[in-house]
N, C-alpha and C positions, 0 to 999 in steps of 0.2 A: 890067317895074316894076308892074304892076296884082293882079299875085300877092302880091309883097312887102310890101302896104303895111297890112294888121295885124299883120304881126311890126314893120314900122315903127312903127307906133302904140305896140304892146306896149313896146319896147324904150326909146320917148320917154318913156313914160308912168311908166317905173321911173326917171326920174330921168335929168338931161341933165350929172351933174359930170363930171366927167376921168377914168377908167379908173386902175388905178395897179396895178406889179402886185406877187405877192407871194410872195417867195421863200420856201422852206420847207427843212428837213430834219425827218423825220420818223422816228425811230427806229420800229422793227417787232422781233420775236423775231430774225428774223436776219437781217436786212437793215436798211437806212436809206432811207429813198427822200427822194429828194431833186428840186427841180425850181422851175418859177414857174407861178402859180394868175393869171390876167390874161384879162379885165380883171376888178380888184376895184372896183365903186363903192361909195358912200356904202349902197348899201341890198342891198347885198349882191355874189355872185359871178355875171357874167352868162358863159352859155356860147351858141353861136350854131355851127350846122350849116348850110351850103348843101346838104348830103347829106340825104338820106331816114334816118328812124331807122331803121337797122336795125343788123346786129352791131356791126360796129370802129367808126362813131358812137357808137351808144348807149354802147359798154365805155369808149371813151375820155371822155365825157362823165360819165360814172358813175364813173369811177376819179376823176375832177380832183374830184367833188361827194361822194366819199368820205374823198379825204386835207381838203376842205374842213369835212367833219364831224370830222374824226379830227386836227385842229388846234381845236379847242373853239369855233370859227366857230357863230353864234346867228344869224345872219342869212339870210335862206333865198338857195338859188342859183335867177336867172331864167333859163329855159333855153327858147329858141327853135331847134325843129330843122326842115329842109323838108318841107311835107305834115302837120305837127302844128300844134295848137292851141299859144299861149305858156302854159308852164308856170312853177309856181312850188314849188320842192319843199324843206322845212322841214329841216335837216339835222338827222341821229341822232344820238344823246347817241357821245361821243367813245370811249369801249371799244365798242359798237356796230359804228361804221365800223371803229374798228379789227381788231377781230375779221374782220370783212368781205375788209377788205387783207389779211388774213393769208392768209383764204381762196385769194384770186387768188395771193396767192404762191405756196401750195402747187399750185394750178395751173401757173403760170410753170412751179416745180421740176420739175412730171413733162414739161413740155415737153421741157425740157433734157435731159433723161433719154430721153424717147421721143416721137415724134410725136402730137400729140391728134388726136381721129380727127375734126375738126370741125372747118370755116373758119367764122367769124366770122357770116356769113347762115344758116348753117345751124343754127349753134350758139342765135341768137339765135330762129330758126324755132322750133327746139325747144321754147326754157324759157318763148316768148311761150304755149305751151300747155301749162305745168306740167309738161313732159316725157309721159308717155303716150303712148297708140297714137295720139291726134290731133295730137299734137305730132313723132312721128316721122315720120310723113306729111308731116307741112309742112317738116321738116327735110329729107326726103328729095326733095322737090320742089325746095326748095333747090339742095341738092344735081346737081340732073341737071336742071336751068332751063336755059331761054336754048338749044336746038336745039344740044344737045352743049357747052354753053358755062357750064356749070354751075360751084361749085366742087369739085365731084367729076374734073370732066372737066379740070380744070388740069393740065397735063404736071409741073409741080414739085408741088403736094399728093401725083398720083401717085406721086409719086418718093419722097418725105420718107414715106409711106405705107408704105412698099413690097408694094404690092399689095394690101395691107388695104383693104377697104372696107366702113365701119359696117352698109352696106344691104345691104349683096350677101350679107355674112355676116352679118347677124342681130343682131349685137350689140346689143342694147336695154338692156345695165350698161354704158354708156361710159364710159370713162376719164377723168376729169378734171371731167366733169360731171354725173354720177351722186351724186356725195358731195360735189358742189359744189353753194352755195343762189346757183344762176345768177341769179335773180332778186334777192337781196338783192343779189349783188355788181353787176351792172348798173347798178341803179336804187336812190335813198338811200330812198325813199319814193311813194307814193301822188300821184299830180300832186291838187293841187288849183285 
């Protein structure tokens, strides 16, 4: 409980009004995104994750933040993620957020045609270093870590990739990642 005290103080400092759900339908080129953002407070959209800020967590929070921006919201996103300082992210202009969501949907469409070469943690490790050799090395570490229990050793992942391995095959031009602004798709803006 002691480790959660700073996060709790930040959450309370952002206001104590009751959060409300915000249902949305967001038309994009070939898709309509629909869902509910919550909790929305007078001060903005609040996000909390009890897991560490790695691939899946950052992507899920980032998509919600992009939807928030695409809807034309001007209030900030207030984010708490385990083992990270509280963050306040200002929304992007709606057109920029829509473009980034469209990029994510292009990756989604690619994934429907063929398996993407990375799982979330390896992809996040790759983009944190803006790709390149160091990013590739970090992603490989995620792929192979935990005494044979990395993302690349998962039997379902191996089946989906049909024996392909981006690290053994040396494919640095990763389909679905090389042409995708991963940093922009996962985060809206630098933390302030």
